[in-house]
KOLGU-4560 file (N, C-alpha, C; in nm, 3 decimals, padded with zeros to 5 digits):
<recs>
<n_xx: 06.728 n_yy: 02.345 n_zz: -03.687 ca_xx: 06.612 ca_yy: 02.261 ca_zz: -03.709 c_xx: 06.496 c_yy: 02.314 c_zz: -03.624 mol: A seq: 1 type: MET>
<n_xx: 06.375 n_yy: 02.304 n_zz: -03.679 ca_xx: 06.255 ca_yy: 02.345 ca_zz: -03.608 c_xx: 06.221 c_yy: 02.245 c_zz: -03.498 mol: A seq: 2 type: LYS>
<n_xx: 06.149 n_yy: 02.291 n_zz: -03.397 ca_xx: 06.096 ca_yy: 02.195 ca_zz: -03.299 c_xx: 05.998 c_yy: 02.100 c_zz: -03.368 mol: A seq: 3 type: PRO>
<n_xx: 05.987 n_yy: 01.979 n_zz: -03.316 ca_xx: 05.899 ca_yy: 01.879 ca_zz: -03.378 c_xx: 05.757 c_yy: 01.927 c_zz: -03.396 mol: A seq: 4 type: LEU>
<n_xx: 05.705 n_yy: 02.000 n_zz: -03.298 ca_xx: 05.566 ca_yy: 02.043 ca_zz: -03.308 c_xx: 05.545 c_yy: 02.154 c_zz: -03.411 mol: A seq: 5 type: ASN>
<n_xx: 05.653 n_yy: 02.206 n_zz: -03.469 ca_xx: 05.643 ca_yy: 02.308 ca_zz: -03.574 c_xx: 05.666 c_yy: 02.251 c_zz: -03.714 mol: A seq: 6 type: LYS>
<n_xx: 05.706 n_yy: 02.125 n_zz: -03.723 ca_xx: 05.730 ca_yy: 02.062 ca_zz: -03.853 c_xx: 05.597 c_yy: 02.030 c_zz: -03.922 mol: A seq: 7 type: LEU>
<n_xx: 05.593 n_yy: 02.052 n_zz: -04.052 ca_xx: 05.476 ca_yy: 02.013 ca_zz: -04.130 c_xx: 05.481 c_yy: 01.863 c_zz: -04.155 mol: A seq: 8 type: THR>
<n_xx: 05.369 n_yy: 01.802 n_zz: -04.194 ca_xx: 05.374 ca_yy: 01.659 ca_zz: -04.227 c_xx: 05.476 c_yy: 01.627 c_zz: -04.337 mol: A seq: 9 type: PRO>
<n_xx: 05.489 n_yy: 01.717 n_zz: -04.432 ca_xx: 05.585 ca_yy: 01.697 ca_zz: -04.539 c_xx: 05.728 c_yy: 01.695 c_zz: -04.484 mol: A seq: 10 type: LEU>
<n_xx: 05.758 n_yy: 01.787 n_zz: -04.394 ca_xx: 05.891 ca_yy: 01.790 ca_zz: -04.333 c_xx: 05.916 c_yy: 01.669 c_zz: -04.244 mol: A seq: 11 type: GLU>
<n_xx: 05.815 n_yy: 01.625 n_zz: -04.173 ca_xx: 05.828 ca_yy: 01.505 ca_zz: -04.090 c_xx: 05.856 c_yy: 01.383 c_zz: -04.176 mol: A seq: 12 type: LYS>
<n_xx: 05.786 n_yy: 01.374 n_zz: -04.289 ca_xx: 05.805 ca_yy: 01.259 ca_zz: -04.379 c_xx: 05.947 c_yy: 01.258 c_zz: -04.436 mol: A seq: 13 type: ALA>
<n_xx: 05.995 n_yy: 01.374 n_zz: -04.475 ca_xx: 06.130 ca_yy: 01.380 ca_zz: -04.530 c_xx: 06.234 c_yy: 01.345 c_zz: -04.423 mol: A seq: 14 type: GLU>
<n_xx: 06.212 n_yy: 01.390 n_zz: -04.301 ca_xx: 06.302 ca_yy: 01.356 ca_zz: -04.191 c_xx: 06.301 c_yy: 01.205 c_zz: -04.165 mol: A seq: 15 type: LEU>
<n_xx: 06.182 n_yy: 01.146 n_zz: -04.160 ca_xx: 06.172 ca_yy: 01.002 ca_zz: -04.139 c_xx: 06.248 c_yy: 00.927 c_zz: -04.248 mol: A seq: 16 type: LEU>
<n_xx: 06.231 n_yy: 00.969 n_zz: -04.371 ca_xx: 06.300 ca_yy: 00.905 ca_zz: -04.484 c_xx: 06.451 c_yy: 00.918 c_zz: -04.469 mol: A seq: 17 type: PHE>
<n_xx: 06.497 n_yy: 01.039 n_zz: -04.438 ca_xx: 06.642 ca_yy: 01.062 ca_zz: -04.427 c_xx: 06.704 c_yy: 00.982 c_zz: -04.312 mol: A seq: 18 type: GLU>
<n_xx: 06.629 n_yy: 00.963 n_zz: -04.205 ca_xx: 06.681 ca_yy: 00.887 ca_zz: -04.091 c_xx: 06.680 c_yy: 00.736 c_zz: -04.116 mol: A seq: 19 type: LEU>
<n_xx: 06.581 n_yy: 00.688 n_zz: -04.193 ca_xx: 06.564 ca_yy: 00.544 ca_zz: -04.212 c_xx: 06.541 c_yy: 00.508 c_zz: -04.359 mol: A seq: 20 type: PHE>
<n_xx: 06.633 n_yy: 00.540 n_zz: -04.447 ca_xx: 06.612 ca_yy: 00.510 ca_zz: -04.590 c_xx: 06.597 c_yy: 00.360 c_zz: -04.618 mol: A seq: 21 type: PRO>
<n_xx: 06.662 n_yy: 00.279 n_zz: -04.536 ca_xx: 06.657 ca_yy: 00.134 ca_zz: -04.557 c_xx: 06.518 c_yy: 00.076 c_zz: -04.528 mol: A seq: 22 type: GLN>
<n_xx: 06.436 n_yy: 00.148 n_zz: -04.454 ca_xx: 06.302 ca_yy: 00.101 ca_zz: -04.419 c_xx: 06.196 c_yy: 00.139 c_zz: -04.523 mol: A seq: 23 type: GLU>
<n_xx: 06.230 n_yy: 00.230 n_zz: -04.612 ca_xx: 06.131 ca_yy: 00.283 ca_zz: -04.705 c_xx: 06.075 c_yy: 00.180 c_zz: -04.805 mol: A seq: 24 type: MET>
<n_xx: 06.157 n_yy: 00.092 n_zz: -04.861 ca_xx: 06.098 ca_yy: -00.006 ca_zz: -04.955 c_xx: 05.987 c_yy: -00.090 c_zz: -04.891 mol: A seq: 25 type: PRO>
<n_xx: 06.008 n_yy: -00.134 n_zz: -04.768 ca_xx: 05.905 ca_yy: -00.212 ca_zz: -04.699 c_xx: 05.780 c_yy: -00.131 c_zz: -04.671 mol: A seq: 26 type: GLY>
<n_xx: 05.799 n_yy: -00.006 n_zz: -04.631 ca_xx: 05.685 ca_yy: 00.082 ca_zz: -04.604 c_xx: 05.606 c_yy: 00.110 c_zz: -04.731 mol: A seq: 27 type: LEU>
<n_xx: 05.675 n_yy: 00.137 n_zz: -04.840 ca_xx: 05.607 ca_yy: 00.164 ca_zz: -04.968 c_xx: 05.534 c_yy: 00.040 c_zz: -05.016 mol: A seq: 28 type: ILE>
<n_xx: 05.596 n_yy: -00.075 n_zz: -05.005 ca_xx: 05.531 ca_yy: -00.200 ca_zz: -05.046 c_xx: 05.405 c_yy: -00.224 c_zz: -04.963 mol: A seq: 29 type: GLU>
<n_xx: 05.416 n_yy: -00.208 n_zz: -04.833 ca_xx: 05.300 ca_yy: -00.226 ca_zz: -04.746 c_xx: 05.189 c_yy: -00.128 c_zz: -04.782 mol: A seq: 30 type: PHE>
<n_xx: 05.223 n_yy: -00.001 n_zz: -04.799 ca_xx: 05.124 ca_yy: 00.103 ca_zz: -04.828 c_xx: 05.057 c_yy: 00.079 c_zz: -04.964 mol: A seq: 31 type: SER>
<n_xx: 05.134 n_yy: 00.033 n_zz: -05.061 ca_xx: 05.078 ca_yy: 00.002 ca_zz: -05.193 c_xx: 04.976 c_yy: -00.111 c_zz: -05.182 mol: A seq: 32 type: THR>
<n_xx: 05.011 n_yy: -00.215 n_zz: -05.109 ca_xx: 04.919 ca_yy: -00.328 ca_zz: -05.091 c_xx: 04.795 c_yy: -00.288 c_zz: -05.011 mol: A seq: 33 type: GLU>
<n_xx: 04.813 n_yy: -00.208 n_zz: -04.908 ca_xx: 04.700 ca_yy: -00.160 ca_zz: -04.829 c_xx: 04.605 c_yy: -00.077 c_zz: -04.916 mol: A seq: 34 type: LEU>
<n_xx: 04.662 n_yy: 00.010 n_zz: -04.995 ca_xx: 04.582 ca_yy: 00.095 ca_zz: -05.083 c_xx: 04.503 c_yy: 00.011 c_zz: -05.182 mol: A seq: 35 type: THR>
<n_xx: 04.568 n_yy: -00.087 n_zz: -05.241 ca_xx: 04.498 ca_yy: -00.173 ca_zz: -05.337 c_xx: 04.387 c_yy: -00.251 c_zz: -05.268 mol: A seq: 36 type: GLN>
<n_xx: 04.410 n_yy: -00.296 n_zz: -05.146 ca_xx: 04.307 ca_yy: -00.372 ca_zz: -05.075 c_xx: 04.186 c_yy: -00.284 c_zz: -05.044 mol: A seq: 37 type: SER>
<n_xx: 04.208 n_yy: -00.158 n_zz: -05.015 ca_xx: 04.096 ca_yy: -00.066 ca_zz: -04.990 c_xx: 04.018 c_yy: -00.043 c_zz: -05.120 mol: A seq: 38 type: ILE>
<n_xx: 04.089 n_yy: -00.025 n_zz: -05.228 ca_xx: 04.023 ca_yy: -00.004 ca_zz: -05.357 c_xx: 03.946 c_yy: -00.128 c_zz: -05.399 mol: A seq: 39 type: ILE>
<n_xx: 04.003 n_yy: -00.246 n_zz: -05.376 ca_xx: 03.937 ca_yy: -00.371 ca_zz: -05.413 c_xx: 03.816 c_yy: -00.403 c_zz: -05.326 mol: A seq: 40 type: ASP>
<n_xx: 03.816 n_yy: -00.355 n_zz: -05.203 ca_xx: 03.710 ca_yy: -00.389 ca_zz: -05.109 c_xx: 03.666 c_yy: -00.266 c_zz: -05.028 mol: A seq: 41 type: ASN>
<n_xx: 03.606 n_yy: -00.167 n_zz: -05.094 ca_xx: 03.571 ca_yy: -00.044 ca_zz: -05.023 c_xx: 03.465 c_yy: -00.063 c_zz: -04.915 mol: A seq: 42 type: PRO>
<n_xx: 03.384 n_yy: -00.166 n_zz: -04.928 ca_xx: 03.278 ca_yy: -00.188 ca_zz: -04.829 c_xx: 03.336 c_yy: -00.217 c_zz: -04.691 mol: A seq: 43 type: GLU>
<n_xx: 03.451 n_yy: -00.283 n_zz: -04.685 ca_xx: 03.515 ca_yy: -00.310 ca_zz: -04.556 c_xx: 03.554 c_yy: -00.179 c_zz: -04.487 mol: A seq: 44 type: GLU>
<n_xx: 03.608 n_yy: -00.087 n_zz: -04.565 ca_xx: 03.648 ca_yy: 00.041 ca_zz: -04.509 c_xx: 03.525 c_yy: 00.121 c_zz: -04.465 mol: A seq: 45 type: MET>
<n_xx: 03.418 n_yy: 00.110 n_zz: -04.537 ca_xx: 03.296 ca_yy: 00.185 ca_zz: -04.503 c_xx: 03.233 c_yy: 00.136 c_zz: -04.373 mol: A seq: 46 type: LYS>
<n_xx: 03.268 n_yy: 00.014 n_zz: -04.330 ca_xx: 03.217 ca_yy: -00.039 ca_zz: -04.203 c_xx: 03.293 c_yy: 00.014 c_zz: -04.082 mol: A seq: 47 type: LYS>
<n_xx: 03.401 n_yy: 00.086 n_zz: -04.108 ca_xx: 03.486 ca_yy: 00.135 ca_zz: -04.001 c_xx: 03.408 c_yy: 00.225 c_zz: -03.905 mol: A seq: 48 type: SER>
<n_xx: 03.446 n_yy: 00.220 n_zz: -03.778 ca_xx: 03.382 ca_yy: 00.307 ca_zz: -03.680 c_xx: 03.430 c_yy: 00.452 c_zz: -03.696 mol: A seq: 49 type: ILE>
<n_xx: 03.541 n_yy: 00.470 n_zz: -03.767 ca_xx: 03.591 ca_yy: 00.604 ca_zz: -03.795 c_xx: 03.514 c_yy: 00.658 c_zz: -03.915 mol: A seq: 50 type: ASN>
<n_xx: 03.430 n_yy: 00.755 n_zz: -03.894 ca_xx: 03.343 ca_yy: 00.806 ca_zz: -04.000 c_xx: 03.419 c_yy: 00.864 c_zz: -04.118 mol: A seq: 51 type: LEU>
<n_xx: 03.538 n_yy: 00.915 n_zz: -04.095 ca_xx: 03.618 ca_yy: 00.968 ca_zz: -04.205 c_xx: 03.643 c_yy: 00.862 c_zz: -04.311 mol: A seq: 52 type: LEU>
<n_xx: 03.662 n_yy: 00.737 n_zz: -04.269 ca_xx: 03.698 ca_yy: 00.629 ca_zz: -04.360 c_xx: 03.584 c_yy: 00.586 c_zz: -04.452 mol: A seq: 53 type: HIS>
<n_xx: 03.468 n_yy: 00.644 n_zz: -04.436 ca_xx: 03.356 ca_yy: 00.607 ca_zz: -04.523 c_xx: 03.313 c_yy: 00.723 c_zz: -04.613 mol: A seq: 54 type: SER>
<n_xx: 03.389 n_yy: 00.832 n_zz: -04.612 ca_xx: 03.350 ca_yy: 00.951 ca_zz: -04.689 c_xx: 03.409 c_yy: 00.950 c_zz: -04.830 mol: A seq: 55 type: THR>
<n_xx: 03.345 n_yy: 01.020 n_zz: -04.922 ca_xx: 03.403 ca_yy: 01.034 ca_zz: -05.056 c_xx: 03.542 c_yy: 01.099 c_zz: -05.051 mol: A seq: 56 type: PRO>
<n_xx: 03.562 n_yy: 01.192 n_zz: -04.958 ca_xx: 03.693 ca_yy: 01.256 ca_zz: -04.943 c_xx: 03.802 c_yy: 01.152 c_zz: -04.914 mol: A seq: 57 type: PHE>
<n_xx: 03.773 n_yy: 01.060 n_zz: -04.824 ca_xx: 03.869 ca_yy: 00.955 ca_zz: -04.789 c_xx: 03.906 c_yy: 00.872 c_zz: -04.912 mol: A seq: 58 type: TRP>
<n_xx: 03.806 n_yy: 00.834 n_zz: -04.988 ca_xx: 03.833 ca_yy: 00.751 ca_zz: -05.106 c_xx: 03.906 c_yy: 00.830 c_zz: -05.215 mol: A seq: 59 type: PHE>
<n_xx: 03.889 n_yy: 00.962 n_zz: -05.219 ca_xx: 03.969 ca_yy: 01.044 ca_zz: -05.310 c_xx: 04.117 c_yy: 01.038 c_zz: -05.270 mol: A seq: 60 type: GLN>
<n_xx: 04.142 n_yy: 01.044 n_zz: -05.139 ca_xx: 04.280 ca_yy: 01.033 ca_zz: -05.091 c_xx: 04.340 c_yy: 00.897 c_zz: -05.125 mol: A seq: 61 type: LEU>
<n_xx: 04.262 n_yy: 00.792 n_zz: -05.109 ca_xx: 04.308 ca_yy: 00.656 ca_zz: -05.140 c_xx: 04.342 c_yy: 00.645 c_zz: -05.288 mol: A seq: 62 type: VAL>
<n_xx: 04.253 n_yy: 00.694 n_zz: -05.372 ca_xx: 04.275 ca_yy: 00.685 ca_zz: -05.517 c_xx: 04.394 c_yy: 00.770 c_zz: -05.562 mol: A seq: 63 type: HIS>
<n_xx: 04.412 n_yy: 00.885 n_zz: -05.499 ca_xx: 04.529 ca_yy: 00.967 ca_zz: -05.533 c_xx: 04.658 c_yy: 00.894 c_zz: -05.493 mol: A seq: 64 type: LYS>
<n_xx: 04.658 n_yy: 00.831 n_zz: -05.377 ca_xx: 04.775 ca_yy: 00.754 ca_zz: -05.335 c_xx: 04.802 c_yy: 00.640 c_zz: -05.434 mol: A seq: 65 type: ALA>
<n_xx: 04.698 n_yy: 00.574 n_zz: -05.478 ca_xx: 04.712 ca_yy: 00.464 ca_zz: -05.576 c_xx: 04.779 c_yy: 00.516 c_zz: -05.703 mol: A seq: 66 type: LYS>
<n_xx: 04.734 n_yy: 00.632 n_zz: -05.750 ca_xx: 04.794 ca_yy: 00.691 ca_zz: -05.870 c_xx: 04.942 c_yy: 00.720 c_zz: -05.846 mol: A seq: 67 type: ILE>
<n_xx: 04.975 n_yy: 00.773 n_zz: -05.728 ca_xx: 05.116 ca_yy: 00.800 ca_zz: -05.697 c_xx: 05.198 c_yy: 00.673 c_zz: -05.689 mol: A seq: 68 type: ASN>
<n_xx: 05.145 n_yy: 00.569 n_zz: -05.627 ca_xx: 05.218 ca_yy: 00.441 ca_zz: -05.620 c_xx: 05.239 c_yy: 00.384 c_zz: -05.760 mol: A seq: 69 type: PHE>
<n_xx: 05.137 n_yy: 00.393 n_zz: -05.845 ca_xx: 05.149 ca_yy: 00.341 ca_zz: -05.982 c_xx: 05.246 c_yy: 00.425 c_zz: -06.065 mol: A seq: 70 type: ASP>
<n_xx: 05.240 n_yy: 00.555 n_zz: -06.049 ca_xx: 05.322 ca_yy: 00.646 ca_zz: -06.129 c_xx: 05.469 c_yy: 00.641 c_zz: -06.089 mol: A seq: 71 type: THR>
<n_xx: 05.496 n_yy: 00.647 n_zz: -05.961 ca_xx: 05.634 ca_yy: 00.660 ca_zz: -05.914 c_xx: 05.697 c_yy: 00.531 c_zz: -05.866 mol: A seq: 72 type: TYR>
<n_xx: 05.616 n_yy: 00.432 n_zz: -05.833 ca_xx: 05.666 ca_yy: 00.300 ca_zz: -05.795 c_xx: 05.778 c_yy: 00.304 c_zz: -05.692 mol: A seq: 73 type: GLY>
<n_xx: 05.886 n_yy: 00.232 n_zz: -05.723 ca_xx: 05.998 ca_yy: 00.220 ca_zz: -05.631 c_xx: 06.073 c_yy: 00.350 c_zz: -05.608 mol: A seq: 74 type: ASN>
<n_xx: 06.055 n_yy: 00.447 n_zz: -05.695 ca_xx: 06.121 ca_yy: 00.577 ca_zz: -05.676 c_xx: 06.077 c_yy: 00.644 c_zz: -05.547 mol: A seq: 75 type: SER>
<n_xx: 05.957 n_yy: 00.614 n_zz: -05.501 ca_xx: 05.909 ca_yy: 00.669 ca_zz: -05.374 c_xx: 05.996 c_yy: 00.622 c_zz: -05.258 mol: A seq: 76 type: LEU>
<n_xx: 06.057 n_yy: 00.507 n_zz: -05.272 ca_xx: 06.143 ca_yy: 00.452 ca_zz: -05.167 c_xx: 06.289 c_yy: 00.489 c_zz: -05.187 mol: A seq: 77 type: ALA>
<n_xx: 06.318 n_yy: 00.566 n_zz: -05.292 ca_xx: 06.457 ca_yy: 00.600 ca_zz: -05.323 c_xx: 06.488 c_yy: 00.748 c_zz: -05.312 mol: A seq: 78 type: GLU>
<n_xx: 06.386 n_yy: 00.833 n_zz: -05.322 ca_xx: 06.408 ca_yy: 00.978 ca_zz: -05.325 c_xx: 06.321 c_yy: 01.042 c_zz: -05.216 mol: A seq: 79 type: ILE>
<n_xx: 06.386 n_yy: 01.100 n_zz: -05.116 ca_xx: 06.313 ca_yy: 01.153 ca_zz: -05.001 c_xx: 06.215 c_yy: 01.264 c_zz: -05.038 mol: A seq: 80 type: SER>
<n_xx: 06.254 n_yy: 01.353 n_zz: -05.128 ca_xx: 06.164 ca_yy: 01.463 ca_zz: -05.164 c_xx: 06.043 c_yy: 01.412 c_zz: -05.241 mol: A seq: 81 type: SER>
<n_xx: 06.061 n_yy: 01.311 n_zz: -05.322 ca_xx: 05.948 ca_yy: 01.252 ca_zz: -05.395 c_xx: 05.854 c_yy: 01.182 c_zz: -05.298 mol: A seq: 82 type: LEU>
<n_xx: 05.909 n_yy: 01.105 n_zz: -05.207 ca_xx: 05.831 ca_yy: 01.038 ca_zz: -05.103 c_xx: 05.746 c_yy: 01.137 c_zz: -05.025 mol: A seq: 83 type: PHE>
<n_xx: 05.809 n_yy: 01.242 n_zz: -04.977 ca_xx: 05.736 ca_yy: 01.337 ca_zz: -04.893 c_xx: 05.636 c_yy: 01.419 c_zz: -04.973 mol: A seq: 84 type: SER>
<n_xx: 05.671 n_yy: 01.467 n_zz: -05.090 ca_xx: 05.580 ca_yy: 01.552 ca_zz: -05.167 c_xx: 05.461 c_yy: 01.475 c_zz: -05.223 mol: A seq: 85 type: LYS>
<n_xx: 05.484 n_yy: 01.355 n_zz: -05.267 ca_xx: 05.374 ca_yy: 01.280 ca_zz: -05.329 c_xx: 05.281 c_yy: 01.217 c_zz: -05.226 mol: A seq: 86 type: GLN>
<n_xx: 05.330 n_yy: 01.187 n_zz: -05.108 ca_xx: 05.247 ca_yy: 01.116 ca_zz: -05.010 c_xx: 05.205 c_yy: 01.201 c_zz: -04.891 mol: A seq: 87 type: LEU>
<n_xx: 05.275 n_yy: 01.309 n_zz: -04.861 ca_xx: 05.247 ca_yy: 01.384 ca_zz: -04.738 c_xx: 05.214 c_yy: 01.531 c_zz: -04.760 mol: A seq: 88 type: PHE>
<n_xx: 05.201 n_yy: 01.574 n_zz: -04.881 ca_xx: 05.171 ca_yy: 01.714 ca_zz: -04.909 c_xx: 05.021 c_yy: 01.739 c_zz: -04.896 mol: A seq: 89 type: ASP>
<n_xx: 04.985 n_yy: 01.854 n_zz: -04.851 ca_xx: 04.846 ca_yy: 01.898 ca_zz: -04.833 c_xx: 04.766 c_yy: 01.795 c_zz: -04.755 mol: A seq: 90 type: ARG>
<n_xx: 04.648 n_yy: 01.762 n_zz: -04.803 ca_xx: 04.563 ca_yy: 01.665 ca_zz: -04.731 c_xx: 04.609 c_yy: 01.521 c_zz: -04.750 mol: A seq: 91 type: TYR>
<n_xx: 04.700 n_yy: 01.497 n_zz: -04.841 ca_xx: 04.748 ca_yy: 01.360 ca_zz: -04.864 c_xx: 04.809 c_yy: 01.299 c_zz: -04.738 mol: A seq: 92 type: ASP>
<n_xx: 04.859 n_yy: 01.383 n_zz: -04.650 ca_xx: 04.921 ca_yy: 01.333 ca_zz: -04.527 c_xx: 04.820 c_yy: 01.257 c_zz: -04.441 mol: A seq: 93 type: HIS>
<n_xx: 04.691 n_yy: 01.285 n_zz: -04.456 ca_xx: 04.590 ca_yy: 01.214 ca_zz: -04.376 c_xx: 04.593 c_yy: 01.065 c_zz: -04.410 mol: A seq: 94 type: ILE>
<n_xx: 04.591 n_yy: 01.034 n_zz: -04.538 ca_xx: 04.594 ca_yy: 00.893 ca_zz: -04.577 c_xx: 04.733 c_yy: 00.832 c_zz: -04.552 mol: A seq: 95 type: TYR>
<n_xx: 04.838 n_yy: 00.906 n_zz: -04.580 ca_xx: 04.973 ca_yy: 00.854 ca_zz: -04.557 c_xx: 04.995 c_yy: 00.822 c_zz: -04.409 mol: A seq: 96 type: ALA>
<n_xx: 04.942 n_yy: 00.905 n_zz: -04.322 ca_xx: 04.952 ca_yy: 00.879 ca_zz: -04.178 c_xx: 04.873 c_yy: 00.755 c_zz: -04.139 mol: A seq: 97 type: SER>
<n_xx: 04.760 n_yy: 00.735 n_zz: -04.204 ca_xx: 04.682 ca_yy: 00.613 ca_zz: -04.182 c_xx: 04.766 c_yy: 00.491 c_zz: -04.221 mol: A seq: 98 type: TYR>
<n_xx: 04.835 n_yy: 00.500 n_zz: -04.334 ca_xx: 04.921 ca_yy: 00.389 ca_zz: -04.377 c_xx: 05.031 c_yy: 00.363 c_zz: -04.274 mol: A seq: 99 type: CYS>
<n_xx: 05.090 n_yy: 00.470 n_zz: -04.222 ca_xx: 05.192 ca_yy: 00.453 ca_zz: -04.118 c_xx: 05.135 c_yy: 00.385 c_zz: -03.995 mol: A seq: 100 type: LEU>
<n_xx: 05.017 n_yy: 00.426 n_zz: -03.956 ca_xx: 04.952 ca_yy: 00.366 ca_zz: -03.839 c_xx: 04.926 c_yy: 00.217 c_zz: -03.862 mol: A seq: 101 type: HIS>
<n_xx: 04.876 n_yy: 00.183 n_zz: -03.978 ca_xx: 04.850 ca_yy: 00.042 ca_zz: -04.009 c_xx: 04.981 c_yy: -00.037 c_zz: -04.015 mol: A seq: 102 type: GLN>
<n_xx: 05.085 n_yy: 00.026 n_zz: -04.064 ca_xx: 05.216 ca_yy: -00.038 ca_zz: -04.070 c_xx: 05.265 c_yy: -00.070 c_zz: -03.928 mol: A seq: 103 type: TYR>
<n_xx: 05.244 n_yy: 00.024 n_zz: -03.837 ca_xx: 05.283 ca_yy: -00.001 ca_zz: -03.697 c_xx: 05.206 c_yy: -00.117 c_zz: -03.638 mol: A seq: 104 type: LEU>
<n_xx: 05.079 n_yy: -00.128 n_zz: -03.671 ca_xx: 04.992 ca_yy: -00.232 ca_zz: -03.616 c_xx: 05.023 c_yy: -00.369 c_zz: -03.675 mol: A seq: 105 type: ILE>
<n_xx: 05.043 n_yy: -00.375 n_zz: -03.805 ca_xx: 05.044 ca_yy: -00.504 ca_zz: -03.874 c_xx: 05.181 c_yy: -00.563 c_zz: -03.905 mol: A seq: 106 type: LYS>
<n_xx: 05.284 n_yy: -00.482 n_zz: -03.902 ca_xx: 05.415 ca_yy: -00.534 ca_zz: -03.937 c_xx: 05.490 c_yy: -00.583 c_zz: -03.814 mol: A seq: 107 type: GLU>
<n_xx: 05.570 n_yy: -00.685 n_zz: -03.833 ca_xx: 05.658 ca_yy: -00.734 ca_zz: -03.727 c_xx: 05.783 c_yy: -00.647 c_zz: -03.729 mol: A seq: 108 type: LYS>
<n_xx: 05.824 n_yy: -00.602 n_zz: -03.612 ca_xx: 05.931 ca_yy: -00.504 ca_zz: -03.605 c_xx: 06.068 c_yy: -00.566 c_zz: -03.589 mol: A seq: 109 type: TRP>
<n_xx: 06.155 n_yy: -00.531 n_zz: -03.681 ca_xx: 06.295 ca_yy: -00.567 ca_zz: -03.667 c_xx: 06.375 c_yy: -00.443 c_zz: -03.628 mol: A seq: 110 type: THR>
<n_xx: 06.320 n_yy: -00.324 n_zz: -03.655 ca_xx: 06.389 ca_yy: -00.200 ca_zz: -03.622 c_xx: 06.300 c_yy: -00.115 c_zz: -03.531 mol: A seq: 111 type: ASN>
<n_xx: 06.319 n_yy: -00.131 n_zz: -03.404 ca_xx: 06.237 ca_yy: -00.059 ca_zz: -03.305 c_xx: 06.256 c_yy: 00.093 c_zz: -03.315 mol: A seq: 112 type: ARG>
<n_xx: 06.373 n_yy: 00.137 n_zz: -03.354 ca_xx: 06.398 ca_yy: 00.280 ca_zz: -03.366 c_xx: 06.311 c_yy: 00.341 c_zz: -03.476 mol: A seq: 113 type: LYS>
<n_xx: 06.289 n_yy: 00.268 n_zz: -03.583 ca_xx: 06.202 ca_yy: 00.316 ca_zz: -03.691 c_xx: 06.060 c_yy: 00.330 c_zz: -03.640 mol: A seq: 114 type: PHE>
<n_xx: 06.014 n_yy: 00.230 n_zz: -03.566 ca_xx: 05.880 ca_yy: 00.235 ca_zz: -03.507 c_xx: 05.868 c_yy: 00.355 c_zz: -03.414 mol: A seq: 115 type: ARG>
<n_xx: 05.968 n_yy: 00.375 n_zz: -03.330 ca_xx: 05.966 ca_yy: 00.487 ca_zz: -03.236 c_xx: 05.968 c_yy: 00.621 c_zz: -03.309 mol: A seq: 116 type: ASP>
<n_xx: 06.042 n_yy: 00.629 n_zz: -03.418 ca_xx: 06.048 ca_yy: 00.754 ca_zz: -03.496 c_xx: 05.910 c_yy: 00.785 c_zz: -03.557 mol: A seq: 117 type: ALA>
<n_xx: 05.841 n_yy: 00.685 n_zz: -03.607 ca_xx: 05.706 ca_yy: 00.706 ca_zz: -03.660 c_xx: 05.616 c_yy: 00.759 c_zz: -03.550 mol: A seq: 118 type: ILE>
<n_xx: 05.623 n_yy: 00.697 n_zz: -03.434 ca_xx: 05.539 ca_yy: 00.740 ca_zz: -03.321 c_xx: 05.574 c_yy: 00.884 c_zz: -03.281 mol: A seq: 119 type: MET>
<n_xx: 05.699 n_yy: 00.916 n_zz: -03.273 ca_xx: 05.744 ca_yy: 01.049 ca_zz: -03.232 c_xx: 05.701 c_yy: 01.155 c_zz: -03.332 mol: A seq: 120 type: LEU>
<n_xx: 05.715 n_yy: 01.127 n_zz: -03.459 ca_xx: 05.689 ca_yy: 01.227 ca_zz: -03.562 c_xx: 05.540 c_yy: 01.243 c_zz: -03.597 mol: A seq: 121 type: LEU>
<n_xx: 05.466 n_yy: 01.133 n_zz: -03.593 ca_xx: 05.330 ca_yy: 01.138 ca_zz: -03.649 c_xx: 05.216 c_yy: 01.113 c_zz: -03.550 mol: A seq: 122 type: PHE>
<n_xx: 05.248 n_yy: 01.060 n_zz: -03.431 ca_xx: 05.136 ca_yy: 01.028 ca_zz: -03.340 c_xx: 05.160 c_yy: 01.078 c_zz: -03.199 mol: A seq: 123 type: PHE>
</recs>
């Protein structure tokens, strides 16, 4: 196995999935709802102090994630390669990492090891 600092976002996502498959349905559900809320209310995101969140590039990432959630649905929570390729490949990992960060902030934790794995792999 490669050292953590040599793993790509896609490899990190697949590792996270393989270690915690039982957590994926909740993460996908949360990310789908977050994505829809951004699409429904883009002005809130544009008020963010993070300038990236107000750019056309950011909203392209959001819309691409929405398409993936609509197209693949629950399969994203069932197949590790689909999860990682559709959500963490190329620049898509920027938005997927944002979803992970929001998940850490907003969800109540029943599995601290999953939270720690997200922190270790992505932040």
